[in-house]
mmCIF file of the C-alpha atoms, coordinates in Angstrom:
data_MODEL
# 
_entry.id   MODEL 
# 
loop_
_atom_site.group_PDB 
_atom_site.id 
_atom_site.type_symbol 
_atom_site.label_atom_id 
_atom_site.label_alt_id 
_atom_site.label_comp_id 
_atom_site.label_asym_id 
_atom_site.label_entity_id 
_atom_site.label_seq_id 
_atom_site.pdbx_PDB_ins_code 
_atom_site.Cartn_x 
_atom_site.Cartn_y 
_atom_site.Cartn_z 
_atom_site.occupancy 
_atom_site.B_iso_or_equiv 
_atom_site.pdbx_formal_charge 
_atom_site.auth_seq_id 
_atom_site.auth_comp_id 
_atom_site.auth_asym_id 
_atom_site.auth_atom_id 
_atom_site.pdbx_PDB_model_num 
ATOM 1   C CA . MET A 1 1   ? 145.022 85.920  19.067 1.00 0.00 ? 1   MET A CA 1 
ATOM 2   C CA . SER A 1 2   ? 143.357 85.344  22.418 1.00 0.00 ? 2   SER A CA 1 
ATOM 3   C CA . VAL A 1 3   ? 139.622 85.004  22.703 1.00 0.00 ? 3   VAL A CA 1 
ATOM 4   C CA . VAL A 1 4   ? 137.791 87.165  25.228 1.00 0.00 ? 4   VAL A CA 1 
ATOM 5   C CA . HIS A 1 5   ? 135.067 85.253  27.017 1.00 0.00 ? 5   HIS A CA 1 
ATOM 6   C CA . HIS A 1 6   ? 132.284 87.514  28.181 1.00 0.00 ? 6   HIS A CA 1 
ATOM 7   C CA . ASP A 1 7   ? 130.210 87.259  31.335 1.00 0.00 ? 7   ASP A CA 1 
ATOM 8   C CA . LEU A 1 8   ? 126.967 85.341  30.969 1.00 0.00 ? 8   LEU A CA 1 
ATOM 9   C CA . THR A 1 9   ? 124.768 88.405  31.300 1.00 0.00 ? 9   THR A CA 1 
ATOM 10  C CA . LEU A 1 10  ? 122.314 88.610  28.443 1.00 0.00 ? 10  LEU A CA 1 
ATOM 11  C CA . PRO A 1 11  ? 119.852 91.397  27.651 1.00 0.00 ? 11  PRO A CA 1 
ATOM 12  C CA . ILE A 1 12  ? 116.360 89.977  27.260 1.00 0.00 ? 12  ILE A CA 1 
ATOM 13  C CA . ASP A 1 13  ? 113.345 92.212  26.633 1.00 0.00 ? 13  ASP A CA 1 
ATOM 14  C CA . GLU A 1 14  ? 113.535 94.959  29.281 1.00 0.00 ? 14  GLU A CA 1 
ATOM 15  C CA . GLY A 1 15  ? 115.746 92.958  31.601 1.00 0.00 ? 15  GLY A CA 1 
ATOM 16  C CA . LEU A 1 16  ? 118.840 90.841  31.995 1.00 0.00 ? 16  LEU A CA 1 
ATOM 17  C CA . LEU A 1 17  ? 119.557 87.152  32.431 1.00 0.00 ? 17  LEU A CA 1 
ATOM 18  C CA . ASN A 1 18  ? 122.543 86.495  34.728 1.00 0.00 ? 18  ASN A CA 1 
ATOM 19  C CA . ILE A 1 19  ? 124.306 83.239  35.440 1.00 0.00 ? 19  ILE A CA 1 
ATOM 20  C CA . ARG A 1 20  ? 126.314 83.657  38.619 1.00 0.00 ? 20  ARG A CA 1 
ATOM 21  C CA . ILE A 1 21  ? 128.311 81.651  41.117 1.00 0.00 ? 21  ILE A CA 1 
ATOM 22  C CA . GLY A 1 22  ? 128.995 82.232  44.782 1.00 0.00 ? 22  GLY A CA 1 
ATOM 23  C CA . ALA A 1 23  ? 131.526 80.755  47.175 1.00 0.00 ? 23  ALA A CA 1 
ATOM 24  C CA . ILE A 1 24  ? 130.649 79.708  50.706 1.00 0.00 ? 24  ILE A CA 1 
ATOM 25  C CA . ILE A 1 25  ? 133.883 80.167  52.631 1.00 0.00 ? 25  ILE A CA 1 
ATOM 26  C CA . ILE A 1 26  ? 133.499 79.228  56.293 1.00 0.00 ? 26  ILE A CA 1 
ATOM 27  C CA . ARG A 1 27  ? 136.090 79.583  59.062 1.00 0.00 ? 27  ARG A CA 1 
ATOM 28  C CA . GLY A 1 28  ? 134.897 78.489  62.483 1.00 0.00 ? 28  GLY A CA 1 
ATOM 29  C CA . HIS A 1 29  ? 131.546 80.227  63.018 1.00 0.00 ? 29  HIS A CA 1 
ATOM 30  C CA . SER A 1 30  ? 132.217 82.989  60.490 1.00 0.00 ? 30  SER A CA 1 
ATOM 31  C CA . PHE A 1 31  ? 131.822 83.169  56.755 1.00 0.00 ? 31  PHE A CA 1 
ATOM 32  C CA . LEU A 1 32  ? 133.417 85.471  54.217 1.00 0.00 ? 32  LEU A CA 1 
ATOM 33  C CA . MET A 1 33  ? 131.292 88.055  52.433 1.00 0.00 ? 33  MET A CA 1 
ATOM 34  C CA . VAL A 1 34  ? 131.900 91.076  50.212 1.00 0.00 ? 34  VAL A CA 1 
ATOM 35  C CA . GLY A 1 35  ? 130.708 94.634  50.789 1.00 0.00 ? 35  GLY A CA 1 
ATOM 36  C CA . ASN A 1 36  ? 131.222 97.842  48.860 1.00 0.00 ? 36  ASN A CA 1 
ATOM 37  C CA . ASN A 1 37  ? 131.187 101.604 49.225 1.00 0.00 ? 37  ASN A CA 1 
ATOM 38  C CA . ARG A 1 38  ? 127.844 101.977 47.391 1.00 0.00 ? 38  ARG A CA 1 
ATOM 39  C CA . ASP A 1 39  ? 125.417 99.411  48.818 1.00 0.00 ? 39  ASP A CA 1 
ATOM 40  C CA . ASP A 1 40  ? 124.165 98.833  52.365 1.00 0.00 ? 40  ASP A CA 1 
ATOM 41  C CA . TYR A 1 41  ? 124.286 95.042  52.099 1.00 0.00 ? 41  TYR A CA 1 
ATOM 42  C CA . LEU A 1 42  ? 126.818 92.238  51.747 1.00 0.00 ? 42  LEU A CA 1 
ATOM 43  C CA . TYR A 1 43  ? 126.997 89.458  49.166 1.00 0.00 ? 43  TYR A CA 1 
ATOM 44  C CA . SER A 1 44  ? 128.955 86.269  48.596 1.00 0.00 ? 44  SER A CA 1 
ATOM 45  C CA . VAL A 1 45  ? 132.414 86.057  47.133 1.00 0.00 ? 45  VAL A CA 1 
ATOM 46  C CA . GLY A 1 46  ? 131.755 85.244  43.490 1.00 0.00 ? 46  GLY A CA 1 
ATOM 47  C CA . GLY A 1 47  ? 130.579 86.686  40.229 1.00 0.00 ? 47  GLY A CA 1 
ATOM 48  C CA . ARG A 1 48  ? 129.321 85.869  36.795 1.00 0.00 ? 48  ARG A CA 1 
ATOM 49  C CA . VAL A 1 49  ? 130.151 82.753  34.859 1.00 0.00 ? 49  VAL A CA 1 
ATOM 50  C CA . LYS A 1 50  ? 131.989 83.425  31.595 1.00 0.00 ? 50  LYS A CA 1 
ATOM 51  C CA . PHE A 1 51  ? 130.980 81.989  28.220 1.00 0.00 ? 51  PHE A CA 1 
ATOM 52  C CA . THR A 1 52  ? 132.421 78.427  27.818 1.00 0.00 ? 52  THR A CA 1 
ATOM 53  C CA . GLU A 1 53  ? 133.226 78.218  31.559 1.00 0.00 ? 53  GLU A CA 1 
ATOM 54  C CA . SER A 1 54  ? 131.638 75.672  33.903 1.00 0.00 ? 54  SER A CA 1 
ATOM 55  C CA . THR A 1 55  ? 130.225 76.901  37.203 1.00 0.00 ? 55  THR A CA 1 
ATOM 56  C CA . GLU A 1 56  ? 132.988 74.954  38.976 1.00 0.00 ? 56  GLU A CA 1 
ATOM 57  C CA . GLN A 1 57  ? 135.696 76.687  36.934 1.00 0.00 ? 57  GLN A CA 1 
ATOM 58  C CA . ALA A 1 58  ? 133.990 80.025  37.575 1.00 0.00 ? 58  ALA A CA 1 
ATOM 59  C CA . VAL A 1 59  ? 133.874 79.686  41.367 1.00 0.00 ? 59  VAL A CA 1 
ATOM 60  C CA . ILE A 1 60  ? 137.533 78.662  41.543 1.00 0.00 ? 60  ILE A CA 1 
ATOM 61  C CA . ARG A 1 61  ? 138.489 81.619  39.307 1.00 0.00 ? 61  ARG A CA 1 
ATOM 62  C CA . GLU A 1 62  ? 136.365 84.132  41.231 1.00 0.00 ? 62  GLU A CA 1 
ATOM 63  C CA . VAL A 1 63  ? 137.650 82.990  44.630 1.00 0.00 ? 63  VAL A CA 1 
ATOM 64  C CA . PHE A 1 64  ? 141.217 83.428  43.399 1.00 0.00 ? 64  PHE A CA 1 
ATOM 65  C CA . GLU A 1 65  ? 140.457 86.837  41.854 1.00 0.00 ? 65  GLU A CA 1 
ATOM 66  C CA . GLU A 1 66  ? 138.756 88.117  45.003 1.00 0.00 ? 66  GLU A CA 1 
ATOM 67  C CA . THR A 1 67  ? 140.915 86.558  47.727 1.00 0.00 ? 67  THR A CA 1 
ATOM 68  C CA . GLY A 1 68  ? 144.239 85.801  46.034 1.00 0.00 ? 68  GLY A CA 1 
ATOM 69  C CA . VAL A 1 69  ? 144.020 82.227  47.320 1.00 0.00 ? 69  VAL A CA 1 
ATOM 70  C CA . GLN A 1 70  ? 143.601 79.117  45.166 1.00 0.00 ? 70  GLN A CA 1 
ATOM 71  C CA . MET A 1 71  ? 140.866 77.013  46.791 1.00 0.00 ? 71  MET A CA 1 
ATOM 72  C CA . GLU A 1 72  ? 139.196 73.714  46.011 1.00 0.00 ? 72  GLU A CA 1 
ATOM 73  C CA . ILE A 1 73  ? 135.485 73.016  45.907 1.00 0.00 ? 73  ILE A CA 1 
ATOM 74  C CA . ASP A 1 74  ? 133.915 70.852  48.595 1.00 0.00 ? 74  ASP A CA 1 
ATOM 75  C CA . ARG A 1 75  ? 130.459 70.556  47.029 1.00 0.00 ? 75  ARG A CA 1 
ATOM 76  C CA . LEU A 1 76  ? 127.567 72.364  45.386 1.00 0.00 ? 76  LEU A CA 1 
ATOM 77  C CA . GLY A 1 77  ? 125.265 73.606  48.129 1.00 0.00 ? 77  GLY A CA 1 
ATOM 78  C CA . PHE A 1 78  ? 122.515 75.696  46.565 1.00 0.00 ? 78  PHE A CA 1 
ATOM 79  C CA . ILE A 1 79  ? 120.874 76.553  43.286 1.00 0.00 ? 79  ILE A CA 1 
ATOM 80  C CA . HIS A 1 80  ? 119.079 79.886  43.504 1.00 0.00 ? 80  HIS A CA 1 
ATOM 81  C CA . GLU A 1 81  ? 116.627 81.315  40.992 1.00 0.00 ? 81  GLU A CA 1 
ATOM 82  C CA . ASN A 1 82  ? 116.344 84.995  41.810 1.00 0.00 ? 82  ASN A CA 1 
ATOM 83  C CA . PHE A 1 83  ? 114.059 87.643  40.304 1.00 0.00 ? 83  PHE A CA 1 
ATOM 84  C CA . PHE A 1 84  ? 114.784 91.233  41.343 1.00 0.00 ? 84  PHE A CA 1 
ATOM 85  C CA . PHE A 1 85  ? 115.235 94.756  40.054 1.00 0.00 ? 85  PHE A CA 1 
ATOM 86  C CA . GLY A 1 86  ? 118.821 95.860  39.501 1.00 0.00 ? 86  GLY A CA 1 
ATOM 87  C CA . ASP A 1 87  ? 120.382 98.620  41.582 1.00 0.00 ? 87  ASP A CA 1 
ATOM 88  C CA . SER A 1 88  ? 123.763 99.079  39.906 1.00 0.00 ? 88  SER A CA 1 
ATOM 89  C CA . PRO A 1 89  ? 124.283 101.896 37.396 1.00 0.00 ? 89  PRO A CA 1 
ATOM 90  C CA . ALA A 1 90  ? 124.265 99.412  34.485 1.00 0.00 ? 90  ALA A CA 1 
ATOM 91  C CA . SER A 1 91  ? 121.117 97.576  35.622 1.00 0.00 ? 91  SER A CA 1 
ATOM 92  C CA . ALA A 1 92  ? 119.137 100.192 37.586 1.00 0.00 ? 92  ALA A CA 1 
ATOM 93  C CA . GLY A 1 93  ? 115.429 99.469  37.341 1.00 0.00 ? 93  GLY A CA 1 
ATOM 94  C CA . LYS A 1 94  ? 115.870 96.492  35.020 1.00 0.00 ? 94  LYS A CA 1 
ATOM 95  C CA . LEU A 1 95  ? 114.311 93.155  35.871 1.00 0.00 ? 95  LEU A CA 1 
ATOM 96  C CA . ILE A 1 96  ? 117.083 90.661  36.586 1.00 0.00 ? 96  ILE A CA 1 
ATOM 97  C CA . HIS A 1 97  ? 116.438 86.934  36.193 1.00 0.00 ? 97  HIS A CA 1 
ATOM 98  C CA . GLU A 1 98  ? 119.439 85.289  37.825 1.00 0.00 ? 98  GLU A CA 1 
ATOM 99  C CA . PHE A 1 99  ? 120.508 81.678  38.216 1.00 0.00 ? 99  PHE A CA 1 
ATOM 100 C CA . SER A 1 100 ? 123.121 81.294  40.956 1.00 0.00 ? 100 SER A CA 1 
ATOM 101 C CA . PHE A 1 101 ? 125.123 78.254  41.988 1.00 0.00 ? 101 PHE A CA 1 
ATOM 102 C CA . PHE A 1 102 ? 126.623 78.423  45.486 1.00 0.00 ? 102 PHE A CA 1 
ATOM 103 C CA . TYR A 1 103 ? 129.547 76.135  46.268 1.00 0.00 ? 103 TYR A CA 1 
ATOM 104 C CA . TYR A 1 104 ? 130.953 75.228  49.669 1.00 0.00 ? 104 TYR A CA 1 
ATOM 105 C CA . MET A 1 105 ? 134.713 75.633  49.440 1.00 0.00 ? 105 MET A CA 1 
ATOM 106 C CA . ASN A 1 106 ? 137.383 73.619  51.266 1.00 0.00 ? 106 ASN A CA 1 
ATOM 107 C CA . THR A 1 107 ? 138.782 76.326  53.519 1.00 0.00 ? 107 THR A CA 1 
ATOM 108 C CA . PRO A 1 108 ? 142.429 75.730  54.479 1.00 0.00 ? 108 PRO A CA 1 
ATOM 109 C CA . GLU A 1 109 ? 143.204 75.973  58.216 1.00 0.00 ? 109 GLU A CA 1 
ATOM 110 C CA . ASP A 1 110 ? 145.562 78.888  57.596 1.00 0.00 ? 110 ASP A CA 1 
ATOM 111 C CA . PHE A 1 111 ? 143.292 80.672  55.100 1.00 0.00 ? 111 PHE A CA 1 
ATOM 112 C CA . GLU A 1 112 ? 143.848 84.407  54.979 1.00 0.00 ? 112 GLU A CA 1 
ATOM 113 C CA . PRO A 1 113 ? 142.742 86.415  51.961 1.00 0.00 ? 113 PRO A CA 1 
ATOM 114 C CA . VAL A 1 114 ? 145.680 88.064  50.217 1.00 0.00 ? 114 VAL A CA 1 
ATOM 115 C CA . PHE A 1 115 ? 143.440 90.936  49.151 1.00 0.00 ? 115 PHE A CA 1 
ATOM 116 C CA . ASP A 1 116 ? 141.124 92.788  51.484 1.00 0.00 ? 116 ASP A CA 1 
ATOM 117 C CA . HIS A 1 117 ? 140.106 95.555  49.086 1.00 0.00 ? 117 HIS A CA 1 
ATOM 118 C CA . LEU A 1 118 ? 139.062 95.135  45.472 1.00 0.00 ? 118 LEU A CA 1 
ATOM 119 C CA . SER A 1 119 ? 137.664 97.355  42.763 1.00 0.00 ? 119 SER A CA 1 
ATOM 120 C CA . ASP A 1 120 ? 134.928 96.419  40.319 1.00 0.00 ? 120 ASP A CA 1 
ATOM 121 C CA . GLY A 1 121 ? 133.891 99.009  37.768 1.00 0.00 ? 121 GLY A CA 1 
ATOM 122 C CA . GLY A 1 122 ? 134.865 101.924 39.987 1.00 0.00 ? 122 GLY A CA 1 
ATOM 123 C CA . ILE A 1 123 ? 133.159 100.449 43.048 1.00 0.00 ? 123 ILE A CA 1 
ATOM 124 C CA . ASP A 1 124 ? 135.509 99.767  45.961 1.00 0.00 ? 124 ASP A CA 1 
ATOM 125 C CA . GLU A 1 125 ? 134.807 96.345  47.448 1.00 0.00 ? 125 GLU A CA 1 
ATOM 126 C CA . TYR A 1 126 ? 136.094 94.803  50.669 1.00 0.00 ? 126 TYR A CA 1 
ATOM 127 C CA . LEU A 1 127 ? 136.077 91.351  52.250 1.00 0.00 ? 127 LEU A CA 1 
ATOM 128 C CA . ILE A 1 128 ? 134.529 90.887  55.681 1.00 0.00 ? 128 ILE A CA 1 
ATOM 129 C CA . TRP A 1 129 ? 134.092 87.909  58.016 1.00 0.00 ? 129 TRP A CA 1 
ATOM 130 C CA . ILE A 1 130 ? 130.645 87.853  59.598 1.00 0.00 ? 130 ILE A CA 1 
ATOM 131 C CA . THR A 1 131 ? 128.659 85.528  61.825 1.00 0.00 ? 131 THR A CA 1 
ATOM 132 C CA . LEU A 1 132 ? 125.091 84.499  61.135 1.00 0.00 ? 132 LEU A CA 1 
ATOM 133 C CA . ASP A 1 133 ? 123.777 86.233  64.251 1.00 0.00 ? 133 ASP A CA 1 
ATOM 134 C CA . GLU A 1 134 ? 125.046 89.650  63.169 1.00 0.00 ? 134 GLU A CA 1 
ATOM 135 C CA . LYS A 1 135 ? 122.338 92.109  62.199 1.00 0.00 ? 135 LYS A CA 1 
ATOM 136 C CA . LYS A 1 136 ? 123.989 92.933  58.877 1.00 0.00 ? 136 LYS A CA 1 
ATOM 137 C CA . ARG A 1 137 ? 121.888 92.684  55.725 1.00 0.00 ? 137 ARG A CA 1 
ATOM 138 C CA . PHE A 1 138 ? 123.255 90.163  53.225 1.00 0.00 ? 138 PHE A CA 1 
ATOM 139 C CA . TYR A 1 139 ? 122.230 88.193  50.178 1.00 0.00 ? 139 TYR A CA 1 
ATOM 140 C CA . PRO A 1 140 ? 121.154 85.571  49.572 1.00 0.00 ? 140 PRO A CA 1 
ATOM 141 C CA . LYS A 1 141 ? 118.830 85.841  52.547 1.00 0.00 ? 141 LYS A CA 1 
ATOM 142 C CA . PHE A 1 142 ? 118.525 82.060  52.936 1.00 0.00 ? 142 PHE A CA 1 
ATOM 143 C CA . PHE A 1 143 ? 122.172 81.892  54.077 1.00 0.00 ? 143 PHE A CA 1 
ATOM 144 C CA . ARG A 1 144 ? 121.115 83.098  57.535 1.00 0.00 ? 144 ARG A CA 1 
ATOM 145 C CA . GLU A 1 145 ? 119.156 79.890  58.213 1.00 0.00 ? 145 GLU A CA 1 
ATOM 146 C CA . GLU A 1 146 ? 120.774 77.404  55.861 1.00 0.00 ? 146 GLU A CA 1 
ATOM 147 C CA . LEU A 1 147 ? 124.387 77.939  56.924 1.00 0.00 ? 147 LEU A CA 1 
ATOM 148 C CA . LEU A 1 148 ? 123.493 77.262  60.560 1.00 0.00 ? 148 LEU A CA 1 
ATOM 149 C CA . HIS A 1 149 ? 122.928 73.612  59.662 1.00 0.00 ? 149 HIS A CA 1 
ATOM 150 C CA . PRO A 1 150 ? 124.722 72.855  56.390 1.00 0.00 ? 150 PRO A CA 1 
ATOM 151 C CA . SER A 1 151 ? 123.265 69.951  54.459 1.00 0.00 ? 151 SER A CA 1 
ATOM 152 C CA . LYS A 1 152 ? 125.138 67.504  52.264 1.00 0.00 ? 152 LYS A CA 1 
ATOM 153 C CA . ASN A 1 153 ? 122.225 67.768  49.818 1.00 0.00 ? 153 ASN A CA 1 
ATOM 154 C CA . ILE A 1 154 ? 121.863 70.384  47.105 1.00 0.00 ? 154 ILE A CA 1 
ATOM 155 C CA . LYS A 1 155 ? 119.025 72.758  47.977 1.00 0.00 ? 155 LYS A CA 1 
ATOM 156 C CA . HIS A 1 156 ? 117.016 74.804  45.496 1.00 0.00 ? 156 HIS A CA 1 
ATOM 157 C CA . PHE A 1 157 ? 115.521 78.219  46.267 1.00 0.00 ? 157 PHE A CA 1 
ATOM 158 C CA . ILE A 1 158 ? 113.354 80.575  44.229 1.00 0.00 ? 158 ILE A CA 1 
ATOM 159 C CA . THR A 1 159 ? 113.197 84.200  45.344 1.00 0.00 ? 159 THR A CA 1 
ATOM 160 C CA . LYS A 1 160 ? 110.835 86.662  43.691 1.00 0.00 ? 160 LYS A CA 1 
ATOM 161 C CA . GLU A 1 161 ? 111.334 90.233  44.818 1.00 0.00 ? 161 GLU A CA 1 
ATOM 162 C CA . VAL A 1 162 ? 109.006 91.406  42.056 1.00 0.00 ? 162 VAL A CA 1 
ATOM 163 C CA . HIS A 1 163 ? 105.266 91.150  41.579 1.00 0.00 ? 163 HIS A CA 1 
ATOM 164 C CA . GLU A 1 164 ? 103.900 88.494  39.243 1.00 0.00 ? 164 GLU A CA 1 
ATOM 165 C CA . GLY A 1 165 ? 103.290 89.916  35.798 1.00 0.00 ? 165 GLY A CA 1 
ATOM 166 C CA . ASN A 1 166 ? 106.242 92.343  35.987 1.00 0.00 ? 166 ASN A CA 1 
# 
């Protein structure tokens, strides 16, 4: 009997606690992001960590699931504590308290995603290469500045898109 390991998304009070990973996949001056047919913004390749899975295992798994390419981690780049209200059907209006770990990936010279369209819960997703000077809206917002001058150090960000006391 196989054990199903669930995503680390936990209901707490009126909200949710998420533990998420994101991959920073850079090729030249572009980096790979994900968009979908519902939202007007882009987000990193990645997803939720599963119960009993390390964040390193999770980012390798998610990159493979979303690109079809097995990649190796270069280093942990960012830890992001994010407080926001959900906008997906399952989390609409709920306060989300999310811990994200963003890893720089070793991008092979000949890297080409095998998949360019994905589906997640009925939402059609697509992969897109963008540059930091494009006017597209993407999350996390700190990527726009931080990826211009990547650091070898791990950086920590806290983003509160909610009012204190909410």
